[in-house]
C-alpha positions as CSV (number, residue, x, y, z in Angstrom):
1,E,127.9,73.7,102.9
2,P,127.5,75.9,105.9
3,S,129.4,74.8,109.0
4,P,127.5,73.3,112.0
5,A,128.2,76.5,113.9
6,S,125.9,78.4,111.6
7,N,123.0,76.2,112.7
8,E,123.3,77.0,116.4
9,A,120.6,79.7,116.1
10,P,117.1,78.1,116.1
11,A,115.8,77.6,112.5
12,P,112.3,79.1,112.0
13,S,109.8,77.1,110.0
14,T,108.5,78.5,106.8
15,P,105.1,79.6,108.2
16,V,106.9,81.3,111.1
17,S,109.3,83.1,108.7
18,L,106.4,84.3,106.5
19,V,104.5,85.6,109.5
20,A,107.6,87.4,110.6
21,V,108.0,89.1,107.2
22,L,104.3,90.1,107.3
23,V,104.4,91.5,110.9
24,A,107.7,93.4,110.2
25,T,106.2,95.0,107.1
26,L,103.0,96.0,108.7
27,A,104.8,97.5,111.7
28,A,107.3,99.4,109.6
29,Y,104.6,100.8,107.3
30,A,101.8,101.4,109.7
31,S,102.3,105.1,109.4
32,A,101.4,104.9,105.7
33,L,97.8,104.0,106.3
34,G,97.0,107.5,107.6
35,N,98.6,109.3,104.6
36,R,96.8,111.0,101.8
37,F,97.3,111.3,98.0
38,V,100.3,113.4,97.0
39,S,102.2,114.5,93.9
40,D,101.2,112.4,90.8
41,D,98.5,110.6,92.8
42,E,96.4,113.6,92.1
43,H,96.8,113.4,88.3
44,V,96.4,109.6,88.1
45,I,93.9,108.7,90.8
46,V,92.0,111.8,91.9
47,H,91.6,113.6,88.6
48,G,92.3,110.9,86.0
49,R,90.3,111.2,82.9
50,L,89.5,107.5,82.5
51,I,89.8,106.1,86.0
52,G,86.1,106.4,86.8
53,S,85.2,103.3,84.7
54,L,86.7,99.8,84.5
55,A,85.6,99.7,80.9
56,N,88.4,102.1,80.1
57,I,91.2,99.7,81.2
58,P,91.8,98.3,77.7
59,A,92.7,101.9,76.5
60,L,95.6,101.8,79.0
61,F,97.3,99.1,76.9
62,A,97.2,101.2,73.7
63,H,98.7,104.4,75.1
64,D,101.5,105.7,77.3
65,S,101.2,106.3,81.0
66,F,100.1,109.9,80.7
67,Y,97.0,109.1,78.7
68,N,94.8,108.6,81.7
69,S,95.9,112.0,83.0
70,F,96.3,114.1,79.9
71,G,95.0,112.2,76.9
72,D,96.7,112.5,73.5
73,A,97.2,116.2,73.8
74,G,100.4,116.1,75.8
75,D,103.9,117.3,74.9
76,P,104.9,115.4,71.7
77,H,108.5,116.1,72.4
78,L,108.7,114.2,75.7
79,Q,112.2,112.7,76.1
80,V,110.9,109.8,78.2
81,R,107.7,107.9,77.5
82,T,106.6,105.3,80.0
83,Y,104.3,102.4,79.3
84,R,102.8,100.9,82.5
85,P,99.3,99.7,81.8
86,L,99.2,97.0,84.3
87,T,100.2,99.3,87.1
88,L,97.6,101.8,86.1
89,A,95.0,99.1,85.9
90,T,95.5,98.3,89.6
91,F,94.5,101.9,90.4
92,F,91.4,101.6,88.2
93,V,90.3,98.5,90.2
94,E,91.0,100.2,93.5
95,R,89.1,103.3,92.4
96,A,86.1,101.0,91.6
97,L,86.4,99.3,95.0
98,W,87.5,102.0,97.4
99,G,86.6,105.3,95.7
100,L,88.9,108.1,96.9
101,K,89.8,106.6,100.3
102,P,93.6,106.7,100.3
103,A,94.0,104.4,103.3
104,F,93.0,101.4,101.2
105,Y,95.4,102.3,98.4
106,H,98.2,102.5,100.9
107,L,97.2,99.2,102.5
108,D,97.3,97.5,99.1
109,S,100.8,98.9,98.5
110,V,102.0,97.7,101.9
111,L,100.5,94.2,101.4
112,L,102.1,94.0,98.0
113,H,105.5,94.9,99.6
114,A,104.9,92.2,102.2
115,G,104.2,89.7,99.5
116,N,107.5,90.6,97.8
117,G,109.2,89.9,101.1
118,A,107.6,86.5,101.3
119,L,108.6,85.7,97.7
120,L,112.1,86.8,98.5
121,F,112.2,84.4,101.5
122,L,111.0,81.5,99.3
123,L,113.6,82.4,96.6
124,G,116.4,82.5,99.2
125,R,115.4,79.1,100.6
126,R,115.2,77.6,97.0
127,L,118.7,79.0,96.4
128,G,120.0,77.1,99.4
129,L,120.0,79.7,102.2
130,L,119.4,78.5,105.7
131,P,116.0,79.3,107.1
132,L,117.3,82.0,109.5
133,T,119.5,83.6,106.8
134,A,116.6,83.8,104.3
135,T,114.3,85.2,107.0
136,F,116.8,87.9,107.9
137,G,117.2,88.8,104.2
138,A,113.5,89.0,103.6
139,V,112.8,91.1,106.8
140,L,115.8,93.4,105.9
141,F,114.2,94.0,102.5
142,A,110.8,94.5,104.1
143,V,111.8,97.2,106.6
144,H,114.8,99.0,104.9
145,P,114.0,102.7,104.8
146,S,116.2,103.7,101.8
147,M,113.6,102.3,99.3
148,S,110.5,103.0,101.3
149,E,109.4,105.7,98.8
150,A,108.2,102.9,96.5
151,V,105.7,101.8,99.2
152,H,104.8,105.0,101.0
153,W,103.9,106.7,97.7
154,V,100.8,105.1,96.1
155,N,102.0,106.1,92.6
156,G,105.4,104.4,93.3
157,R,103.7,101.1,93.0
158,S,105.2,100.3,89.6
159,D,108.4,99.2,91.3
160,P,106.9,96.8,93.8
161,L,104.7,95.4,91.1
162,V,107.5,94.8,88.6
163,V,109.6,93.2,91.3
164,S,106.7,90.9,92.3
165,F,106.4,89.4,88.8
166,W,110.2,89.2,88.5
167,L,110.5,87.3,91.7
168,M,107.8,84.9,90.6
169,A,109.7,84.3,87.4
170,C,112.9,83.7,89.3
171,L,111.2,81.3,91.7
172,A,109.8,79.3,88.8
173,S,113.2,79.3,87.0
174,V,115.4,78.1,89.8
175,A,113.4,74.9,90.5
176,T,115.4,71.8,89.8
177,P,114.7,69.9,87.8
178,F,113.1,72.5,85.6
179,K,109.8,71.2,84.2
180,H,108.9,72.5,80.8
181,S,105.4,73.1,82.0
182,R,106.9,76.0,84.0
183,G,108.1,77.7,80.9
184,P,104.9,79.4,79.9
185,L,104.5,80.6,83.5
186,V,107.9,82.2,83.5
187,A,107.2,83.9,80.1
188,L,103.8,85.1,81.5
189,A,105.3,86.5,84.6
190,V,108.1,88.3,82.6
191,F,105.5,89.7,80.2
192,A,103.4,91.0,83.1
193,A,106.5,92.6,84.6
194,T,107.2,94.5,81.3
195,L,103.6,95.9,81.5
196,C,104.4,97.3,85.0
197,K,107.6,99.3,84.4
198,E,110.5,99.5,82.0
199,L,112.9,98.3,84.6
200,A,111.6,94.8,83.8
201,Y,114.0,94.7,80.9
202,P,117.3,95.2,82.8
203,L,116.0,92.8,85.4
204,V,115.5,90.2,82.7
205,V,119.2,90.6,81.7
206,A,120.3,90.3,85.3
207,A,118.3,87.1,85.7
208,A,120.6,85.4,83.2
209,L,123.2,85.0,85.9
210,L,120.7,83.4,88.2
211,V,119.6,80.9,85.6
212,Y,123.2,80.1,84.5
213,H,124.3,79.5,88.1
214,R,121.3,77.2,88.7
215,H,121.2,75.2,85.5
216,G,124.6,75.6,83.7
217,F,125.0,76.9,80.2
218,L,123.0,74.6,77.9
219,A,120.2,73.7,80.2
220,G,120.1,77.4,81.3
221,L,119.7,78.5,77.7
222,R,116.5,76.4,77.5
223,V,115.2,78.0,80.7
224,Y,116.2,81.5,79.8
225,A,114.5,81.2,76.4
226,W,111.2,81.6,78.2
227,W,112.5,84.9,79.7
228,I,113.3,86.1,76.2
229,V,109.8,85.2,75.0
230,G,108.1,87.1,77.8
231,A,110.4,90.2,77.4
232,G,109.9,90.1,73.6
233,A,106.1,90.0,74.0
234,G,106.3,93.0,76.3
235,L,108.5,94.9,73.8
236,V,106.1,94.2,71.0
237,A,103.2,95.4,73.1
238,R,105.1,98.6,73.8
239,L,106.1,99.2,70.2
240,L,102.5,98.7,69.0
241,A,101.1,101.1,71.6
242,L,103.8,103.9,71.5
243,K,105.8,103.3,68.3
244,A,108.8,104.0,70.5
245,T,111.2,102.3,73.0
246,A,111.7,104.4,76.1
247,T,114.0,107.4,76.1
248,G,115.9,109.6,73.8
249,S,119.0,107.7,73.0
250,S,121.3,110.2,71.4
251,S,125.0,109.9,71.8
252,A,125.1,112.8,74.2
253,V,122.4,111.2,76.4
254,L,124.3,107.9,76.5
255,R,127.6,109.6,77.3
256,F,125.9,111.5,80.2
257,A,124.3,108.2,81.5
258,L,127.6,106.3,81.3
259,S,129.5,109.1,83.1
260,R,127.0,109.3,85.9
261,L,126.6,105.6,86.5
262,P,129.6,105.5,88.9
263,V,128.1,108.3,91.0
264,L,124.7,106.6,91.1
265,F,126.4,103.3,92.1
266,W,128.2,105.0,94.9
267,D,125.0,106.7,96.2
268,A,123.1,103.4,96.0
269,T,125.7,101.6,98.0
270,V,125.7,104.3,100.7
271,S,121.9,104.3,100.8
272,F,121.9,100.6,101.5
273,L,124.7,100.5,104.0
274,V,123.6,103.7,105.8
275,P,119.8,103.4,105.8
276,S,118.0,106.7,105.4
277,P,114.7,107.6,103.6
278,V,116.1,110.1,101.2
279,L,113.6,111.9,99.1
280,R,115.5,113.4,96.2
281,A,113.7,116.4,94.7
282,S,115.6,116.4,91.4
283,L,117.8,113.8,89.8
284,Y,119.1,116.3,87.3
285,D,120.1,118.8,90.0
286,R,121.9,116.0,91.9
287,Y,123.8,114.4,88.9
288,A,124.2,117.2,86.4
289,H,127.4,118.5,88.1
290,P,128.4,116.1,91.0
291,P,131.6,116.8,92.9
292,P,134.7,115.3,91.3
293,A,135.4,113.3,94.4
294,L,132.2,111.3,93.8
295,F,133.3,110.4,90.3
296,V,136.5,109.1,91.6
297,A,134.9,107.2,94.5
298,G,132.1,105.8,92.4
299,G,134.5,104.8,89.6
300,A,136.7,103.0,92.0
301,L,133.8,101.2,93.6
302,L,132.4,100.2,90.2
303,A,135.7,98.9,89.0
304,V,136.4,96.9,92.1
305,G,132.9,95.5,92.0
306,A,133.2,94.5,88.4
307,I,136.5,92.7,88.9
308,A,135.1,90.9,92.0
309,A,132.0,89.9,90.0
310,I,134.0,88.5,87.2
311,L,136.3,86.5,89.6
312,H,133.3,85.1,91.5
313,L,131.5,84.3,88.2
314,R,134.4,82.2,87.0
315,Q,134.2,80.3,90.3
316,R,130.4,79.7,89.7
317,K,129.6,81.8,92.8
318,L,126.2,83.5,92.7
319,W,125.7,86.3,95.1
320,W,128.2,89.0,94.3
321,P,127.9,88.7,90.4
322,W,124.1,88.7,90.7
323,L,124.0,91.7,93.0
324,F,126.5,93.7,90.9
325,A,124.7,93.0,87.7
326,T,121.3,93.7,89.1
327,A,122.4,97.0,90.7
328,A,124.4,98.2,87.6
329,L,121.6,97.3,85.2
330,T,118.7,98.8,87.1
331,L,120.7,102.0,87.8
332,G,121.4,102.4,84.1
333,P,117.9,103.7,83.2
334,V,118.1,106.0,86.2
335,A,121.3,107.5,84.8
336,L,119.4,108.0,81.5
337,I,116.5,109.9,83.0
338,A,118.8,112.0,85.2
339,N,119.8,113.8,82.0
340,F,116.3,115.3,81.9
341,E,114.8,117.9,84.3
342,G,111.6,117.1,86.2
343,W,112.4,113.6,87.5
344,S,112.5,113.2,91.2
345,G,112.7,110.4,93.8
346,W,115.4,108.0,94.9
347,G,114.1,105.2,97.0
348,R,111.9,103.7,94.3
349,Y,114.8,103.3,92.0
350,L,116.6,101.2,94.6
351,Y,113.7,98.9,95.1
352,P,114.6,96.2,92.5
353,S,118.2,95.8,93.4
354,S,117.4,95.9,97.1
355,T,115.9,92.4,96.8
356,V,119.3,90.9,95.8
357,A,121.2,93.2,98.1
358,A,119.2,92.0,101.1
359,L,119.7,88.3,100.4
360,S,123.4,88.9,99.7
361,A,123.9,90.7,103.0
362,A,122.1,88.0,104.8
363,Y,124.2,85.3,103.1
364,L,127.4,87.2,104.0
365,L,126.5,87.6,107.7
366,G,124.7,84.4,108.3
367,E,126.7,81.8,106.3
368,R,130.1,83.4,105.9
369,V,130.8,85.6,108.9
370,A,128.8,83.8,111.6
371,P,130.3,80.3,111.2
372,A,133.8,81.7,111.6
373,L,133.0,83.3,115.0
374,S,132.8,81.8,118.4
375,A,129.4,81.1,120.0
376,A,129.6,84.3,122.2
377,R,130.6,86.5,119.3
378,R,127.8,85.0,117.1
379,R,125.3,86.0,119.8
380,V,126.7,89.5,119.6
381,L,126.4,89.5,115.8
382,Y,122.8,88.3,116.0
383,A,122.0,91.0,118.5
384,L,123.5,93.7,116.4
385,A,121.7,92.4,113.3
386,S,118.4,92.5,115.2
387,A,119.1,96.0,116.4
388,F,119.8,97.1,112.8
389,L,116.5,95.7,111.7
390,V,114.7,97.6,114.4
391,L,116.5,100.8,113.5
392,C,115.5,100.3,109.9
393,A,111.9,99.7,110.8
394,V,111.7,102.8,113.0
395,Q,113.2,105.0,110.2
396,T,110.7,103.5,107.7
397,F,107.8,104.2,110.1
398,R,109.0,107.8,110.6
399,A,109.5,108.3,106.8
400,G,105.7,108.0,106.4
401,A,105.5,111.6,107.7
402,K,107.1,112.8,104.4
403,W,104.1,111.5,102.5
404,Y,101.3,112.6,104.9
405,D,99.8,115.3,102.6
406,P,100.9,117.6,99.7
407,R,102.4,120.2,102.1
408,A,104.4,117.7,104.0
409,F,105.7,116.2,100.8
410,A,106.7,119.6,99.4
411,Q,108.4,120.5,102.6
412,S,110.3,117.2,102.5
413,L,111.5,117.8,98.9
414,Y,112.9,121.2,100.1
415,E,114.5,119.8,103.2
416,D,116.1,116.8,101.5
417,Q,117.6,118.8,98.6
418,P,117.6,122.5,99.4
419,E,119.9,123.4,96.6
420,S,117.2,122.2,94.1
421,S,114.5,124.4,92.7
422,I,111.9,121.6,92.9
423,G,111.3,122.1,96.7
424,Y,110.7,125.8,96.3
425,Y,108.4,125.2,93.3
426,S,106.4,122.5,95.2
427,L,105.9,124.8,98.2
428,A,104.9,127.6,95.9
429,E,102.2,125.4,94.4
430,I,100.9,124.5,97.9
431,E,100.8,128.2,99.0
432,L,98.9,129.1,95.8
433,T,96.4,126.3,96.3
434,E,95.9,127.5,99.9
435,N,95.2,131.0,98.7
436,H,98.5,132.6,99.8
437,P,99.7,134.1,96.4
438,A,102.2,136.5,98.0
439,R,104.1,133.6,99.6
440,A,103.8,131.7,96.4
441,V,105.5,134.6,94.5
442,T,108.4,134.6,96.9
443,L,109.0,130.8,96.7
444,A,108.4,130.6,92.9
445,R,110.8,133.5,92.2
446,R,113.5,131.8,94.3
447,A,112.9,128.6,92.2
448,T,113.4,130.5,89.0
449,E,116.6,132.0,90.3
450,I,118.0,128.6,91.1
451,N,117.0,127.1,87.8
452,P,115.6,129.4,85.2
453,R,115.2,126.5,82.7
454,F,112.5,124.8,84.8
455,G,109.2,125.9,83.2
456,R,106.9,124.9,86.0
457,S,108.4,127.4,88.3
458,W,107.7,130.2,85.9
459,S,104.2,128.9,85.4
460,V,103.4,129.0,89.2
461,L,105.0,132.5,89.4
462,A,102.7,133.6,86.6
463,Q,99.6,132.2,88.3
464,A,100.5,133.8,91.6
465,H,101.1,137.2,90.0
466,Y,97.7,136.9,88.2
467,V,95.9,136.1,91.4
468,L,97.4,139.2,93.0
469,G,96.2,141.3,90.0
470,E,99.7,141.9,88.7
471,R,98.7,141.1,85.1
472,E,101.8,142.3,83.3
473,R,104.1,140.4,85.6
474,A,101.9,137.4,85.2
475,F,102.0,137.5,81.3
476,E,105.8,138.0,81.3
477,A,106.3,135.0,83.6
478,A,103.9,133.0,81.4
479,R,106.1,133.8,78.3
480,R,109.2,132.7,80.2
481,A,107.4,129.4,81.0
482,L,106.5,128.8,77.4
483,D,110.1,129.6,76.3
484,V,111.3,126.5,78.2
485,S,108.1,124.4,78.3
486,P,106.0,125.1,75.1
487,Y,103.1,122.9,76.3
488,D,102.6,124.4,79.8
489,L,98.8,124.6,80.3
490,N,98.7,127.5,82.8
491,A,101.0,129.6,80.6
492,L,98.9,128.9,77.5
493,F,95.8,129.9,79.4
494,L,97.2,133.2,80.7
495,L,98.6,134.2,77.4
496,G,95.2,133.4,75.9
497,I,93.7,135.9,78.4
498,E,96.3,138.5,77.4
499,A,95.4,138.1,73.7
500,Q,91.6,138.4,74.1
501,E,91.4,142.0,73.0
502,R,94.3,142.1,70.7
503,D,93.7,138.8,68.8
504,P,90.4,137.0,69.7
505,A,91.1,134.1,67.3
506,F,94.5,133.5,68.8
507,A,93.0,133.6,72.3
508,T,90.4,131.0,71.3
509,R,93.0,128.7,69.9
510,R,94.9,128.9,73.2
511,F,91.9,128.1,75.3
512,V,90.9,125.1,73.0
513,R,94.5,123.8,73.2
514,V,94.3,123.8,77.0
515,L,90.9,122.1,77.1
516,A,92.1,119.4,74.6
517,R,94.6,118.3,77.2
518,A,92.6,119.1,80.4
519,P,88.9,119.0,79.5
520,G,87.9,119.1,83.2
521,Q,89.1,122.7,83.7
522,E,85.8,124.5,84.4
523,G,87.5,127.8,84.8
524,V,88.9,127.6,81.2
525,W,85.4,126.6,79.9
526,S,83.9,129.7,81.6
527,T,86.6,132.0,80.2
528,L,86.0,130.6,76.7
529,R,82.2,131.0,77.0
530,A,82.6,134.6,78.1
531,H,85.1,135.2,75.4
532,L,82.8,133.9,72.7
533,R,79.8,135.9,74.0
534,R,81.9,139.1,74.0
535,T,83.1,138.7,70.4
536,G,79.8,137.6,69.0
537,R,78.4,134.5,67.3
538,H,80.1,135.3,64.0
539,G,83.1,137.1,65.4
540,P,86.7,136.0,64.9
541,A,86.8,134.1,68.2
542,A,83.9,131.8,67.1
543,L,85.3,131.4,63.6
544,A,88.5,130.1,65.1
545,L,86.6,127.1,66.3
546,E,85.7,126.0,62.8
C-alpha cells in the first residue's frame, strides 16, 4: 500500500484525468493538423489502386499490405511481408469520408492516440495505481516525443491501432473477478490487434506476465487461453491470405537479430529517458555495424534488466518484469527487419513498449520515490515532473515540422542520419519531382557512393540523367538498379526504352511488366502505344502481347 505521504497531492477524479490526457494530446500534436501526406502515404492513400471504393475492403483481408499500392505484381522475393488489413481499412473509410484532405487523417490519428492515453489511465487505475500516478503515466505517454512518429505520420497508424486493441484486451483481462463473458471480448480484441500489425504477437506474449500477476497461475491460464484463441485466429487469417508468417527466418537472419537486440535495447532506453523525436532514415545503416561500445553497453543493460526482471517476478512484482518483457519482445521484430535495407523510422517501433514504460515510470516516481521524501522535496519532485511533461509536449509539437511535406520529411531524414544514403536519395526524389534534375543527379550520385547496394538510389539517378537527355548514363544507372533490385519499375521502363529499336518484343514485355504493377502510369501507356504504332500491327512488339 502507498504511504499516506503519497496522497498529499490532490487526487484528480477520473473525468478530470481523462480530460487532462485529451487536452495534453491535442496541445502536443496540434502541429500535425497542418501537415500533408508524406512518404508511403502517397502510395497507400493518394495513389492506392483500391482505396477509391469501400467495396474493395474485403480484398485487403486476402492479400498483403502492398496489394492496395502495387497489386500482385510486386517483388516475389520480399524478405518481409506485412499483413495489416484492418489498418488499411481505416484509410479506406477516411478516403470515403474526407477525400484527400490530410488534416482529417491527422486529426483521426491524434484522437486515436488520445484514446490510447485514456485506456492507459484506466488500466493503471485498475492495476492499483493512485489517480495522480495513473494520470501522470497517461499524460507522459500522450506527449512523449520519442515515439511521436507513430502519430505525426498518417501511415504510422498501425502502431497506435494495434496498441489500442491490446490495451482493451489488457483492461478486460485484469478485471477481478474475471467473468467468463469477458473471454470472447478479449479474444476479439486480440484478433483485431493481429489484423493491425505483426507486433500484436509479441504483445500477446508480454501480456502473459500481466495475467499471471493479476490472477495467479491456474486462474491466469483460463484467462490467457482467450488471448491464445485471438492470436491463433489472427495467425490463421494471415496464413490463409499470404501462405507465409512474417520475415525470412534463416539462421543468419536470426543471429543478426539476436546480436543487435542489445544495441536496440540501449537505444530504446536512451530514447525514453532523453526525449527526442529521432527520425531514423535507415535501420540497416544504423545497426549493420554499430560501434563495439554500444554492444557492450547494450549487453550489460540487457543482462542487468533480465536479472532484475527475474528477481521481481519471483516476488510477484509486476512493473519491471512486464516492462522488460514488453520492450525486449517488441524490439525483437525490429532487430529482424534491421537486417534488410529499406526500413526506416524509429519512434513508431517504440510506441507499444512506451505504454508500459510510462506507467512504470509513474509508479516509480509517484509511489516509490515520492512517499520517501519530505513534503518540501515532494513538491520539488512534482514541479520537476510537470516541467518534464511540458518539455516533452513542446518537443512533440516541434516534431510536427519534420512531417510537414515531402521536402521537409526528406530533409529531416538527411539531418537525423547524414551517414545514411536514404536522406540523399529522398532529397534527390524531391528535386526530380520539382524539375531540378541536375540537383537530383548530384544527390543521387552521393547516395550511390554511400551505399551502392540500394537500388532506389540508382533508379532516381537513372531518371535524372534521362530527364537531362543523358541517355547512356541513364541506361547504365538503370542496369545498376536492376542488378540490386530486379523489380524496380523505373529501371525496367528505361531499359524498355533502350531496347525499342534493338529488340521490340523485349521492350514490349518490359512496358507490360511495369504496367502490371502500376497500371496508372499514363506515361508508360503512352510510350507503349507509340511503340506499337511504330512497329506495326503485326510487328514483333504487338506479337509479344499475345
